[in-house]
DOSEGU-221880 format. One record per residue (C-alpha): residue in one letter; x, y, z. Coordinates in Angstrom, 1 decimal. Example, Ala and Ser with C-alpha at 12.3 -4.5 7.8 and 13.67 -1.06 7.14 Angstrom:
BEGIN
[rec a,[12.3,-4.5,7.8]],
[rec s,[13.7,-1.1,7.1]],
% end
This chain:
BEGIN
[rec m,[147.1,116.9,73.9]],
[rec s,[150.2,114.8,73.6]],
[rec l,[153.3,116.1,75.4]],
[rec p,[156.8,115.7,73.9]],
[rec p,[159.1,113.1,75.4]],
[rec g,[161.0,114.2,78.5]],
[rec f,[158.7,117.1,79.4]],
[rec l,[157.0,115.4,82.3]],
[rec d,[160.3,114.0,83.6]],
[rec e,[161.7,117.6,83.6]],
[rec l,[158.6,118.9,85.3]],
[rec r,[158.7,116.3,88.0]],
[rec t,[162.4,117.1,88.5]],
[rec r,[161.9,120.8,88.9]],
[rec l,[159.1,120.5,91.4]],
[rec s,[159.2,119.6,95.1]],
[rec l,[156.2,117.4,95.9]],
[rec s,[156.2,118.6,99.6]],
[rec q,[155.8,122.2,98.4]],
[rec v,[152.9,121.3,96.1]],
[rec v,[151.2,119.2,98.8]],
[rec g,[152.1,121.7,101.6]],
[rec r,[149.5,124.2,100.1]],
[rec k,[146.7,121.8,101.1]],
[rec v,[147.8,120.2,104.3]],
[rec m,[149.3,121.0,107.8]],
[rec w,[152.4,118.9,108.3]],
[rec d,[152.8,117.0,111.6]],
[rec q,[156.1,118.5,112.8]],
[rec r,[156.6,115.7,115.4]],
[rec k,[156.3,112.9,112.8]],
[rec s,[157.9,114.7,109.8]],
[rec n,[161.6,114.9,109.0]],
[rec q,[162.0,117.8,106.6]],
[rec g,[165.8,117.2,106.1]],
[rec k,[165.1,113.8,104.7]],
[rec g,[162.0,114.8,102.7]],
[rec d,[159.9,112.5,104.9]],
[rec m,[156.7,114.4,105.5]],
[rec w,[153.4,113.4,107.3]],
[rec a,[150.0,115.1,107.6]],
[rec p,[146.3,114.3,107.9]],
[rec c,[145.0,113.1,104.6]],
[rec p,[143.4,115.8,102.4]],
[rec f,[141.3,113.2,100.6]],
[rec h,[139.3,111.9,103.7]],
[rec h,[138.5,113.3,107.1]],
[rec e,[140.9,112.1,109.8]],
[rec k,[142.7,113.5,112.9]],
[rec t,[145.9,111.4,112.7]],
[rec a,[148.7,111.9,110.2]],
[rec s,[148.5,108.9,107.9]],
[rec f,[149.2,110.8,104.7]],
[rec h,[152.9,110.3,103.8]],
[rec v,[155.0,112.3,101.2]],
[rec d,[158.3,111.0,100.1]],
[rec d,[159.9,114.1,98.7]],
[rec q,[163.0,112.2,97.5]],
[rec k,[161.0,109.8,95.3]],
[rec g,[158.3,112.3,94.4]],
[rec f,[155.3,110.1,95.5]],
[rec y,[152.6,110.3,98.2]],
[rec y,[150.6,107.5,99.8]],
[rec c,[147.8,107.5,102.4]],
[rec f,[147.7,104.5,104.8]],
[rec g,[144.0,105.3,105.5]],
[rec c,[142.3,105.7,102.1]],
[rec h,[145.2,104.3,100.0]],
[rec a,[145.4,107.4,97.8]],
[rec k,[148.7,107.5,95.9]],
[rec g,[150.4,109.3,93.1]],
[rec d,[152.8,112.1,92.2]],
[rec a,[152.5,115.9,92.0]],
[rec i,[150.3,115.7,88.8]],
[rec n,[147.9,113.2,90.4]],
[rec f,[147.7,115.4,93.6]],
[rec v,[146.8,118.5,91.6]],
[rec k,[144.3,116.6,89.5]],
[rec e,[142.5,115.2,92.6]],
[rec t,[142.6,118.3,94.8]],
[rec e,[141.8,120.9,92.1]],
[rec n,[139.4,118.7,90.2]],
[rec v,[141.0,119.3,86.9]],
[rec s,[142.1,117.2,83.9]],
[rec f,[145.6,115.8,83.4]],
[rec i,[146.6,118.5,81.0]],
[rec e,[145.2,121.2,83.2]],
[rec a,[147.2,119.8,86.2]],
[rec v,[150.3,119.8,84.0]],
[rec e,[149.7,123.4,83.0]],
[rec i,[149.3,124.5,86.7]],
[rec l,[152.5,122.8,87.7]],
[rec a,[154.4,124.1,84.6]],
[rec r,[153.5,127.7,85.5]],
[rec e,[154.7,127.1,89.0]],
[rec a,[158.0,125.6,87.7]],
[rec g,[158.5,128.3,85.1]],
[rec m,[158.3,125.9,82.2]],
[rec p,[156.4,127.0,79.1]],
[rec m,[153.8,124.5,77.9]],
[rec p,[155.0,122.8,74.6]],
[rec a,[153.0,123.3,71.4]],
[rec r,[150.8,120.5,70.3]],
[rec d,[152.9,117.7,68.9]],
[rec p,[150.9,115.2,66.8]],
[rec k,[153.9,112.9,66.6]],
[rec a,[154.5,112.8,70.4]],
[rec q,[153.4,109.2,70.8]],
[rec e,[155.7,108.2,67.9]],
[rec k,[158.6,110.0,69.6]],
[rec q,[157.9,108.3,72.9]],
[rec d,[158.0,105.0,71.2]],
[rec r,[161.3,105.9,69.7]],
[rec r,[162.7,106.8,73.1]],
[rec s,[161.6,103.4,74.4]],
[rec q,[163.3,101.8,71.5]],
[rec l,[166.6,103.7,72.1]],
[rec a,[166.5,102.7,75.8]],
[rec e,[166.2,99.0,74.7]],
[rec v,[169.2,99.4,72.4]],
[rec m,[171.2,100.9,75.3]],
[rec e,[170.4,97.9,77.5]],
[rec q,[171.7,95.6,74.7]],
[rec a,[174.9,97.6,74.6]],
[rec v,[175.3,97.3,78.4]],
[rec q,[175.1,93.5,78.1]],
[rec f,[177.5,93.4,75.2]],
[rec f,[180.1,95.5,77.1]],
[rec r,[179.8,93.3,80.3]],
[rec l,[180.4,90.2,78.3]],
[rec q,[183.4,91.7,76.6]],
[rec l,[185.0,92.4,80.0]],
[rec k,[185.0,88.7,80.7]],
[rec t,[186.8,87.8,77.5]],
[rec g,[190.5,87.6,76.8]],
[rec a,[190.4,91.0,75.1]],
[rec g,[189.2,92.5,78.5]],
[rec g,[192.1,91.1,80.5]],
[rec a,[194.0,94.3,80.8]],
[rec a,[190.8,96.1,81.8]],
[rec r,[190.1,93.5,84.5]],
[rec d,[193.7,93.9,85.8]],
[rec y,[193.3,97.7,86.0]],
[rec l,[190.0,97.4,87.8]],
[rec t,[191.5,95.0,90.3]],
[rec r,[194.3,97.4,91.0]],
[rec r,[191.7,100.0,91.7]],
[rec g,[190.2,97.8,94.3]],
[rec l,[187.0,96.5,92.6]],
[rec d,[186.2,92.8,93.0]],
[rec a,[183.8,90.8,90.9]],
[rec q,[180.8,91.7,93.0]],
[rec a,[181.5,95.4,92.6]],
[rec l,[181.8,95.0,88.8]],
[rec e,[178.4,93.3,88.7]],
[rec r,[176.8,96.0,90.9]],
[rec w,[178.0,98.8,88.7]],
[rec e,[177.6,96.8,85.5]],
[rec i,[181.1,97.8,84.4]],
[rec g,[182.1,96.6,80.9]],
[rec f,[184.7,96.9,78.2]],
[rec a,[184.5,98.2,74.6]],
[rec p,[187.0,96.1,72.5]],
[rec d,[189.6,97.7,70.3]],
[rec g,[187.8,97.4,67.0]],
[rec w,[186.0,99.8,64.7]],
[rec q,[182.7,98.0,64.4]],
[rec a,[182.5,95.4,67.2]],
[rec l,[179.4,96.8,68.8]],
[rec w,[177.9,97.8,65.5]],
[rec d,[178.2,94.4,64.0]],
[rec h,[176.8,92.8,67.2]],
[rec l,[173.7,95.0,67.2]],
[rec r,[173.1,94.7,63.5]],
[rec g,[173.4,90.9,63.9]],
[rec k,[170.4,91.2,66.3]],
[rec n,[168.4,93.2,63.7]],
[rec v,[168.7,96.5,65.5]],
[rec a,[168.0,99.3,63.0]],
[rec e,[170.9,101.5,61.9]],
[rec n,[169.1,104.7,62.8]],
[rec l,[168.5,103.5,66.4]],
[rec i,[172.2,102.6,66.9]],
[rec l,[173.2,106.0,65.6]],
[rec g,[170.4,107.7,67.5]],
[rec a,[171.6,106.2,70.8]],
[rec g,[175.0,107.6,70.3]],
[rec l,[176.7,104.2,70.1]],
[rec a,[178.1,104.7,66.6]],
[rec k,[179.1,107.6,64.3]],
[rec p,[178.7,107.8,60.5]],
[rec s,[181.9,107.6,58.5]],
[rec n,[183.1,110.7,56.6]],
[rec k,[184.6,108.4,54.0]],
[rec g,[181.4,106.7,52.9]],
[rec k,[182.2,103.5,54.8]],
[rec k,[180.3,101.6,57.4]],
[rec p,[179.6,103.6,60.7]],
[rec y,[182.1,103.0,63.4]],
[rec d,[181.8,102.5,67.2]],
[rec t,[181.9,105.6,69.4]],
[rec f,[183.7,103.7,72.2]],
[rec r,[186.8,101.6,71.5]],
[rec n,[189.3,100.1,73.9]],
[rec r,[187.7,101.6,76.9]],
[rec i,[186.3,100.5,80.3]],
[rec m,[182.6,101.3,80.1]],
[rec f,[180.4,102.8,82.9]],
[rec p,[176.6,102.8,82.2]],
[rec i,[174.9,106.1,83.1]],
[rec r,[171.3,105.6,84.2]],
[rec d,[168.5,108.2,84.9]],
[rec p,[166.6,108.3,88.2]],
[rec r,[164.2,105.7,86.8]],
[rec g,[167.1,103.3,86.2]],
[rec r,[167.1,103.4,82.4]],
[rec c,[170.5,103.4,80.7]],
[rec i,[170.7,106.7,78.8]],
[rec a,[174.5,107.0,78.1]],
[rec f,[177.9,105.6,78.7]],
[rec g,[181.2,106.9,80.1]],
[rec g,[184.3,105.3,78.8]],
[rec r,[187.8,105.3,80.4]],
[rec a,[190.6,104.9,77.8]],
[rec m,[193.0,102.0,78.3]],
[rec d,[195.6,103.6,76.0]],
[rec p,[197.6,106.1,78.0]],
[rec n,[198.3,108.1,74.8]],
[rec d,[194.6,108.5,73.9]],
[rec n,[193.6,112.2,73.5]],
[rec a,[190.6,111.8,75.8]],
[rec k,[191.1,109.9,79.0]],
[rec y,[187.4,109.9,79.7]],
[rec l,[184.7,110.1,77.0]],
[rec n,[181.0,110.4,77.4]],
[rec s,[178.2,109.5,75.0]],
[rec p,[177.1,112.4,72.7]],
[rec e,[173.9,114.1,73.6]],
[rec t,[170.9,112.2,72.3]],
[rec e,[167.1,112.1,72.7]],
[rec l,[167.8,110.2,75.9]],
[rec f,[170.9,112.0,77.2]],
[rec d,[171.4,115.6,78.2]],
[rec k,[174.8,115.8,79.9]],
[rec g,[174.0,119.1,81.8]],
[rec r,[170.8,117.6,83.2]],
[rec s,[172.1,114.2,84.4]],
[rec l,[174.1,112.9,87.3]],
[rec y,[176.0,109.6,87.6]],
[rec n,[174.5,107.3,90.2]],
[rec h,[171.5,109.6,90.6]],
[rec g,[168.8,107.0,91.5]],
[rec p,[170.8,105.0,94.1]],
[rec a,[172.2,108.2,95.7]],
[rec r,[168.8,109.7,96.1]],
[rec q,[167.7,106.5,97.9]],
[rec a,[170.7,106.6,100.2]],
[rec a,[170.3,110.3,100.9]],
[rec g,[166.7,109.6,101.9]],
[rec k,[168.0,107.3,104.6]],
[rec g,[170.1,110.0,106.1]],
[rec q,[173.4,109.8,104.3]],
[rec p,[175.1,113.0,103.3]],
[rec l,[175.0,113.8,99.5]],
[rec i,[178.6,113.9,98.2]],
[rec v,[179.4,115.3,94.8]],
[rec a,[182.7,113.8,93.4]],
[rec e,[184.5,114.5,90.2]],
[rec g,[184.4,111.2,88.3]],
[rec y,[183.0,107.7,88.0]],
[rec m,[185.7,105.9,89.9]],
[rec d,[185.4,108.4,92.8]],
[rec v,[181.7,107.7,93.0]],
[rec i,[182.2,104.0,92.9]],
[rec a,[184.9,104.0,95.5]],
[rec l,[182.9,106.2,97.8]],
[rec a,[179.8,104.1,97.5]],
[rec e,[181.7,100.9,98.0]],
[rec a,[183.2,102.4,101.2]],
[rec g,[179.8,103.1,102.6]],
[rec f,[179.1,106.6,101.2]],
[rec g,[176.2,105.5,99.1]],
[rec a,[174.8,109.0,98.4]],
[rec s,[177.6,109.9,96.0]],
[rec v,[177.1,111.4,92.5]],
[rec a,[179.3,113.0,89.8]],
[rec p,[178.4,115.6,87.2]],
[rec l,[179.8,113.6,84.2]],
[rec g,[183.1,115.2,83.7]],
[rec t,[181.8,118.8,83.4]],
[rec a,[181.5,121.7,85.7]],
[rec i,[178.3,121.6,87.7]],
[rec t,[175.4,123.2,85.7]],
[rec e,[172.4,125.1,87.1]],
[rec h,[170.1,122.2,86.2]],
[rec q,[172.4,119.7,88.1]],
[rec l,[172.5,122.1,91.1]],
[rec q,[168.7,122.0,91.2]],
[rec l,[168.8,118.2,91.0]],
[rec l,[171.2,118.1,93.9]],
[rec w,[169.0,120.4,96.0]],
[rec r,[166.1,118.1,95.3]],
[rec i,[168.0,115.3,96.9]],
[rec s,[169.7,117.2,99.8]],
[rec d,[169.5,120.8,101.2]],
[rec e,[173.3,121.0,101.6]],
[rec p,[175.3,118.8,99.3]],
[rec i,[179.0,118.4,100.0]],
[rec i,[181.2,119.2,97.0]],
[rec a,[184.2,116.8,97.4]],
[rec l,[186.7,117.7,94.8]],
[rec d,[190.3,116.7,94.1]],
[rec g,[193.0,118.5,96.1]],
[rec d,[194.7,120.0,93.0]],
[rec t,[194.4,123.2,91.1]],
[rec a,[191.7,121.8,88.8]],
[rec g,[189.7,120.7,91.8]],
[rec l,[189.9,124.2,93.4]],
[rec r,[188.9,125.8,90.1]],
[rec a,[185.9,123.6,89.9]],
[rec a,[184.9,124.5,93.5]],
[rec m,[185.2,128.2,92.7]],
[rec r,[183.0,127.8,89.6]],
[rec a,[180.4,126.0,91.7]],
[rec v,[180.5,129.0,94.2]],
[rec d,[179.9,131.5,91.4]],
[rec l,[177.1,129.4,90.0]],
[rec a,[175.3,128.9,93.3]],
[rec l,[175.4,132.4,94.7]],
[rec p,[172.4,133.8,92.6]],
[rec l,[170.4,130.6,93.3]],
[rec l,[170.8,130.4,97.1]],
[rec e,[167.6,130.1,99.1]],
[rec a,[167.0,129.8,102.8]],
[rec g,[168.1,126.3,103.8]],
[rec k,[169.7,125.6,100.3]],
[rec s,[173.4,125.9,100.1]],
[rec l,[176.7,124.0,99.5]],
[rec r,[179.6,122.9,101.6]],
[rec f,[183.1,122.1,100.3]],
[rec a,[185.4,119.3,101.3]],
[rec l,[188.8,119.7,99.7]],
[rec m,[190.9,116.5,99.6]],
[rec p,[194.5,116.6,100.6]],
[rec e,[196.8,118.1,97.9]],
[rec g,[197.3,115.8,95.0]],
[rec k,[194.6,113.2,96.0]],
[rec d,[191.1,112.5,94.9]],
[rec p,[188.5,110.6,97.1]],
[rec d,[189.5,107.3,95.6]],
[rec d,[193.2,107.9,96.4]],
[rec l,[192.4,108.9,100.0]],
[rec l,[190.2,105.8,100.5]],
[rec r,[192.9,103.4,99.3]],
[rec a,[195.7,105.1,101.2]],
[rec e,[194.0,105.8,104.6]],
[rec g,[190.5,104.3,104.5]],
[rec a,[187.0,105.5,105.0]],
[rec g,[187.8,107.2,108.3]],
[rec a,[190.1,109.7,106.6]],
[rec v,[187.4,110.6,104.0]],
[rec q,[184.9,111.0,106.8]],
[rec a,[187.2,113.4,108.6]],
[rec v,[187.5,115.5,105.4]],
[rec l,[183.7,115.5,105.0]],
[rec d,[183.3,116.5,108.7]],
[rec g,[185.6,119.5,108.0]],
[rec a,[183.7,120.7,105.0]],
[rec i,[183.5,124.5,104.9]],
[rec p,[180.5,126.7,103.9]],
[rec m,[180.5,128.6,100.7]],
[rec v,[181.2,132.0,102.3]],
[rec k,[184.5,130.7,103.7]],
[rec l,[185.6,129.4,100.3]],
[rec l,[184.6,132.7,98.7]],
[rec w,[186.7,134.5,101.3]],
[rec q,[189.6,132.1,100.8]],
[rec r,[189.6,132.6,97.0]],
[rec e,[189.9,136.4,97.3]],
[rec t,[192.4,136.6,100.1]],
[rec e,[194.7,133.5,100.1]],
[rec g,[198.2,134.3,99.0]],
[rec k,[197.5,138.0,98.7]],
[rec v,[198.9,140.9,100.7]],
[rec f,[196.7,143.9,101.7]],
[rec d,[199.3,146.4,102.7]],
[rec s,[197.7,149.5,101.1]],
[rec p,[194.4,151.2,101.2]],
[rec e,[194.0,150.5,97.4]],
[rec r,[194.4,146.8,97.8]],
[rec k,[192.0,146.7,100.7]],
[rec a,[189.5,148.7,98.7]],
[rec a,[189.9,146.3,95.8]],
[rec l,[189.1,143.4,98.1]],
[rec d,[186.0,145.1,99.4]],
[rec k,[184.8,145.8,95.9]],
[rec v,[185.2,142.2,94.7]],
[rec l,[183.4,140.8,97.7]],
[rec r,[180.6,143.3,97.6]],
[rec d,[180.1,142.5,93.9]],
[rec k,[179.9,138.8,94.7]],
[rec i,[177.4,139.3,97.6]],
[rec k,[175.2,141.4,95.3]],
[rec l,[174.6,138.4,93.2]],
[rec i,[172.6,136.8,96.0]],
[rec r,[168.9,137.4,95.3]],
[rec d,[167.5,136.5,98.7]],
[rec p,[167.8,139.6,100.9]],
[rec s,[168.1,137.7,104.1]],
[rec i,[170.9,135.5,102.9]],
[rec r,[172.6,138.5,101.3]],
[rec s,[172.6,140.3,104.7]],
[rec h,[174.0,137.3,106.5]],
[rec y,[176.8,136.9,103.9]],
[rec g,[177.6,140.6,104.3]],
[rec q,[177.9,140.2,108.1]],
[rec e,[180.1,137.1,107.8]],
[rec i,[182.4,138.8,105.3]],
[rec k,[182.6,141.8,107.8]],
[rec d,[183.6,139.4,110.6]],
[rec l,[186.3,137.8,108.4]],
[rec r,[187.6,141.1,107.2]],
[rec w,[187.7,142.3,110.8]],
[rec q,[189.9,139.4,111.8]],
[rec l,[192.2,140.0,108.9]],
[rec f,[192.8,143.7,109.2]],
[rec r,[192.2,144.2,113.0]],
[rec p,[195.5,144.7,114.7]],
[rec q,[195.9,142.1,117.5]],
[rec r,[196.8,144.2,120.5]],
[rec q,[197.3,143.0,124.1]],
[rec p,[196.3,145.3,126.9]],
[rec q,[199.9,145.8,128.1]],
[rec n,[201.0,146.9,124.6]],
[rec r,[198.4,149.6,124.1]],
[rec p,[200.5,152.7,123.4]],
[rec w,[198.2,155.2,125.2]],
[rec q,[198.2,153.3,128.5]],
[rec p,[200.8,154.2,131.2]],
[rec r,[203.5,151.8,132.2]],
[rec g,[202.8,149.3,134.9]],
[rec k,[200.1,146.7,135.7]],
[rec w,[196.7,147.7,134.5]],
[rec q,[194.0,148.0,137.1]],
[rec p,[190.3,148.2,136.5]],
[rec k,[188.7,151.6,136.8]],
[rec p,[187.0,152.3,140.1]],
[rec a,[183.2,152.3,140.0]],
[rec a,[181.7,155.7,139.3]],
[rec t,[178.4,157.1,140.4]],
[rec a,[175.5,156.8,138.0]],
[rec g,[175.6,160.5,137.2]],
[rec a,[179.4,160.6,136.6]],
[rec r,[179.3,157.4,134.5]],
[rec t,[176.5,158.8,132.4]],
[rec s,[178.3,162.0,131.7]],
[rec f,[181.7,160.4,131.0]],
[rec l,[183.2,163.0,133.3]],
[rec a,[184.4,160.7,136.0]],
[rec s,[187.9,161.5,137.0]],
[rec s,[189.7,158.5,135.4]],
[rec e,[192.5,157.9,133.0]],
[rec g,[191.5,158.4,129.4]],
[rec a,[188.4,160.4,130.1]],
[rec e,[188.9,162.8,127.2]],
[rec i,[189.5,159.9,124.8]],
[rec q,[186.2,158.3,125.9]],
[rec l,[184.4,161.6,125.5]],
[rec r,[185.6,161.9,121.9]],
[rec e,[184.9,158.2,121.2]],
[rec a,[181.3,158.7,122.2]],
[rec a,[181.0,161.7,119.9]],
[rec i,[182.6,159.8,117.0]],
[rec l,[180.3,156.8,117.4]],
[rec a,[177.2,159.0,117.7]],
[rec i,[178.0,160.9,114.5]],
[rec a,[178.8,157.6,112.6]],
[rec a,[175.6,156.0,113.8]],
[rec l,[173.4,158.9,112.6]],
[rec n,[175.3,159.6,109.4]],
[rec p,[176.2,156.1,108.0]],
[rec q,[177.0,157.6,104.6]],
[rec v,[180.3,158.8,105.9]],
[rec v,[181.4,155.5,107.5]],
[rec i,[183.0,154.1,104.4]],
[rec q,[185.3,157.1,104.2]],
[rec f,[186.5,156.5,107.8]],
[rec e,[186.3,152.7,107.9]],
[rec h,[190.0,152.1,108.5]],
[rec q,[190.2,154.8,111.3]],
[rec l,[187.1,153.4,113.0]],
[rec e,[188.6,149.9,112.8]],
[rec e,[191.6,151.2,114.7]],
[rec l,[189.5,152.9,117.3]],
[rec d,[190.4,150.6,120.1]],
[rec c,[187.6,151.4,122.5]],
[rec r,[188.4,150.6,126.1]],
[rec d,[184.8,150.9,127.1]],
[rec p,[182.9,147.7,126.2]],
[rec d,[179.8,149.6,125.2]],
[rec h,[181.8,151.8,122.9]],
[rec a,[183.5,148.7,121.4]],
[rec a,[180.1,147.0,120.8]],
[rec m,[178.7,150.1,119.1]],
[rec r,[181.8,150.5,116.9]],
[rec n,[181.5,146.8,115.8]],
[rec a,[177.8,147.2,114.9]],
[rec v,[178.4,150.4,112.9]],
[rec l,[181.2,148.9,110.9]],
[rec r,[179.3,145.7,110.2]],
[rec h,[176.1,147.3,108.9]],
[rec a,[176.7,151.0,107.9]],
[rec i,[178.2,150.2,104.5]],
[rec d,[176.0,147.3,103.4]],
[rec d,[172.7,148.5,104.7]],
[rec p,[172.9,152.2,105.8]],
[rec d,[169.2,152.9,105.6]],
[rec n,[168.5,150.3,108.3]],
[rec l,[171.6,150.9,110.5]],
[rec k,[169.5,151.9,113.5]],
[rec d,[167.4,148.7,113.3]],
[rec h,[170.6,146.6,113.1]],
[rec i,[172.1,148.4,116.2]],
[rec a,[168.8,147.8,118.1]],
[rec e,[168.8,144.2,117.1]],
[rec t,[172.4,143.6,118.0]],
[rec l,[172.8,145.8,121.1]],
[rec g,[169.3,146.3,122.4]],
[rec p,[166.7,149.0,121.7]],
[rec d,[168.1,151.5,124.2]],
[rec a,[171.8,151.3,123.2]],
[rec l,[171.8,154.1,120.6]],
[rec e,[169.3,156.2,122.6]],
[rec n,[171.5,156.1,125.7]],
[rec l,[174.6,157.2,123.7]],
[rec l,[172.7,160.1,122.1]],
[rec a,[171.3,161.2,125.5]],
[rec l,[174.8,162.0,126.9]],
[rec r,[175.0,165.7,127.4]],
[rec h,[178.2,166.3,125.6]],
[rec v,[176.9,164.2,122.6]],
[rec a,[173.4,165.7,122.4]],
[rec v,[174.7,169.2,121.6]],
[rec i,[176.8,168.2,118.6]],
[rec p,[175.2,169.6,115.4]],
[rec c,[175.8,166.3,113.5]],
[rec v,[173.8,164.5,116.2]],
[rec y,[170.8,166.7,117.0]],
[rec k,[170.6,167.6,113.3]],
[rec p,[171.9,164.6,111.3]],
[rec g,[172.0,164.5,107.5]],
[rec d,[174.6,167.2,106.8]],
[rec v,[177.2,164.9,105.2]],
[rec e,[179.9,167.5,104.8]],
[rec k,[179.7,168.7,108.4]],
[rec a,[179.7,165.1,109.6]],
[rec e,[182.8,164.3,107.6]],
[rec m,[184.6,167.4,109.0]],
[rec t,[183.7,166.7,112.6]],
[rec l,[184.7,163.0,112.4]],
[rec a,[188.0,163.8,110.8]],
[rec e,[188.8,166.4,113.5]],
[rec e,[187.8,164.1,116.4]],
[rec l,[189.7,161.2,115.0]],
[rec a,[192.8,163.3,114.6]],
[rec k,[192.6,164.5,118.1]],
[rec i,[192.3,161.0,119.5]],
[rec k,[195.3,159.9,117.4]],
[rec a,[197.4,162.8,118.8]],
[rec l,[196.4,162.1,122.4]],
[rec r,[197.4,158.5,122.1]],
[rec g,[200.6,159.4,120.3]],
[rec l,[201.6,161.7,123.2]],
[rec d,[200.7,159.0,125.8]],
[rec a,[202.8,156.5,123.9]],
[rec e,[205.8,158.7,123.9]],
[rec i,[205.4,159.5,127.6]],
[rec a,[205.0,155.8,128.5]],
[rec e,[208.1,154.9,126.5]],
[rec a,[210.0,157.8,128.1]],
[rec e,[209.2,156.5,131.6]],
[rec e,[211.1,153.4,130.7]],
[rec e,[214.0,155.2,129.0]],
[rec l,[214.5,157.7,131.9]],
[rec s,[215.9,155.0,134.0]],
[rec d,[218.9,155.3,131.6]],
[rec l,[220.7,158.5,130.6]],
[rec a,[218.3,160.9,129.0]],
[rec d,[219.5,162.6,125.9]],
[rec e,[218.4,165.3,123.5]],
[rec a,[216.7,162.8,121.2]],
[rec l,[214.2,161.8,124.0]],
[rec t,[213.5,165.5,124.7]],
[rec y,[212.9,166.2,121.0]],
[rec r,[210.5,163.3,120.7]],
[rec l,[208.4,164.4,123.6]],
[rec a,[208.4,168.0,122.3]],
[rec q,[207.2,166.8,118.9]],
[rec a,[204.4,164.7,120.4]],
[rec a,[203.3,167.6,122.5]],
[rec e,[203.3,169.9,119.5]],
[rec e,[201.1,167.4,117.6]],
[rec r,[198.7,167.3,120.4]],
[rec n,[198.6,171.1,120.6]],
[rec r,[198.2,171.4,116.9]],
[rec t,[195.1,169.2,116.9]],
[rec s,[193.6,171.0,119.8]],
[rec r,[194.1,174.5,118.3]],
[rec s,[190.8,174.4,116.5]],
[rec q,[189.2,173.8,119.9]],
[rec n,[191.2,176.7,121.4]],
[rec e,[190.3,178.9,118.5]],
[rec d,[186.7,178.0,119.1]],
[rec r,[187.0,179.3,122.6]],
[rec a,[188.0,182.7,121.2]],
[rec v,[184.6,182.8,119.5]],
[rec f,[182.5,180.6,121.8]],
[rec d,[181.9,180.4,125.5]],
[rec i,[181.5,176.9,127.0]],
[rec a,[178.4,176.3,129.0]],
[rec d,[178.2,174.1,132.1]],
[rec n,[176.9,171.2,130.1]],
[rec g,[179.7,171.4,127.5]],
[rec a,[177.7,173.3,124.8]],
[rec r,[179.4,176.0,122.8]],
[rec i,[177.7,179.4,122.7]],
[rec n,[178.6,181.9,120.1]],
[rec r,[179.7,185.1,121.8]],
[rec d,[178.3,187.5,119.2]],
[rec e,[174.9,185.7,119.4]],
[rec k,[175.2,185.8,123.2]],
[rec d,[175.9,189.6,123.2]],
[rec a,[173.0,190.2,120.8]],
[rec f,[170.6,188.1,122.9]],
[rec k,[171.8,189.9,126.0]],
[rec a,[171.1,193.3,124.4]],
[rec i,[167.6,192.2,123.5]],
[rec t,[166.8,191.0,127.0]],
[rec s,[168.3,194.2,128.4]],
[rec g,[166.0,196.3,126.2]],
[rec i,[163.0,194.3,127.3]],
[rec n,[164.0,194.7,131.0]],
[rec f,[164.5,198.5,130.4]],
[rec e,[161.0,198.8,128.9]],
[rec r,[159.5,196.9,131.8]],
[rec k,[161.1,199.3,134.3]],
[rec r,[159.8,202.4,132.4]],
[rec r,[156.3,201.0,132.6]],
% end
C-alpha cells in the first residue's frame, strides 16, 4: 500500500519516540535526561545488563551501541511486534489518532512531484540570494545592516531579495526549463487574471527561506521594502509542501539547540528569531505571522516541555499571548505547559537586544510567568471589584476557564492557585493592632491553658465566645460544603485568631466550591488526618444538628447565617468600646453614648434568638440544648416507671 505524501512526516511529528519505546524498556534514570529527551535503557533487541540503547526524542531516532540497531518509531514497532511496515504504521496511527488514508495508486507519483517542488524551491533560494548581492538589492542590504546582520549572518540564514519586477523569478526558472506547473505549484508565481503571463508572488521584498525539520525549503517569508505596501510581511501560499499552521520558522536548528539544553523561545517574527539566535538563543522559533495553532503547540511540546512565549510588549503581543492561553488550556498535560515572557512596552526581542544586549533579554526570560498568572492578570488587571456582583462575575469567568482543562490533576492545581490569588486580592490586610475587636494596648499572647480547657474552648480568655462560634461555623461549613459558596465572603472575613481555625478556614475556602465531594480528603491532605476529627469532637460542636446530622442544607444555611451575624455583632461592640477607651480621655459627649448604645443593642438583637431558645430549652452541663416539653414528657414516663416498680 502506498501512503500519500506527508502522512509519515505528520505521524512522526505527532508521536514521541520515548513513549513508544518506553512500553518495551525500563529507562536508566541515572543516565537519562527526560527534560532533554535523552533516554537510555538496556537494549530490547539483545540481552544485556548495561544501558547501551539510546533514544534521542528530539530527533526521533534510536541507536544501540551494542548491537547497532537503529531506526525511528516505525522501525521499532516493526522489530518488536514482528509486523510489516504498513502494520506498524497502522499501530502508530491508531495511537496518534490519525485515520489511515485510503489506498492511493498515484502516491509514488505525488511523492515524485513533492521532490520536484522542493528542487524548484532550492533554485528560488539561490536566485534570491544572488539578487541580494546585485545593485537592485542595495537598499535591502542597507536595511539588513541597520538591523545588525553582517555578511556571515546573511549566509547562515540564506537571506535573499526578490527584485521589483513582475516576472523576474518566473523568467529565471523558465530559462532553466522548469515546468510552469511546478513554479505555480510551489507558490512562487500566480496566474494572471488578464490572460497574460503568470507573475511573481514576491516582488521588492527581503526573502527568508522557511525550511521543514529535515532542512527542505518549503516556503518563503517576504518583508516589503516599500513602506506603503499593504502587507509588511507576506508568506508563501499553502502548497503541497507548505501548511502554515503546521510549520515553524527555524524548526530544525531550534530542535537541535533545545536538545543541548537551551530554552525553547517562541518569538513573533523572522527578524526576532534571527536576532535571538545570533545573540546565543539558538532554540528560537516563530509561528509564521499567525496565532499559534494546536498543531504548532504540539510541535513545540515535542521540542520542549515548557516553551517560553516571548511576545512584543504591545497590545497585539498581549492579545497573542492571551490567545495562546485559551488554546493551551484544554491541551495541558502533566509536565506540558507554557511560560510567558513579555517584553518591555513598545519593544520586541530584536529591539531589546539592540538597545540593551543579551543580558536584558535573559532577564526577561528568567522572569517568565506561568500560564495561570497570565490568566489571572487578564481577568483582573485594570478592573475594580467593589461589589458582590463584580466578584461573582470574576469567579464565573475563571471557573469557566478552569473547566476547559481536561486533566483532573492540573485542573485541581489551577483551582487552588486561583483561590490563592483571589485570597490575596480580596483579603483585607489587617495588622494585629488594628483588629477592631481587640482591646486597646499592646497585645500579649494568651496564657497556656490546660489540655481539658483548651479542648473545650472554655478557657477563661479574651474572645472565648468568638472562638466557640468560629469552631461551630467551621465545622458546619466542612460538613456541608454546598452552602460555602453562599457565605464565601463572610468566611473570608472571618479573621480567626486561633491558628488551627485559620488553617481550617483556608482549606474550606480553597476546596469546598471547586471539589465539594472530596472536601474532607483535601482537609486531611492539607492539615492532617486528625484535624477535622478533633474539631468535630469538641463538646459544644458535636451537639450541633448540622454537625452530628449533616446534609440538611436549609438548616446549615440558617445556622451559619445566625452564627456569623452574632460574631459580627460581638466584634462591632468590641470595636466601639476600644475606640471609646481612647475618646474618653477627651470630653465625652452624647454621640459617644449613642454609639455605644447602638452597638450594645445590635449585640442584644443577635443574641435574642439564643435568649428565646432558653425560654424553650434548658442548657446541659456540656452545652447541649434540651427541649423542656420533651424533658417534662421524659420525666413523666420515668416517674411512671418508678411508680410501677414501687407498687410491685
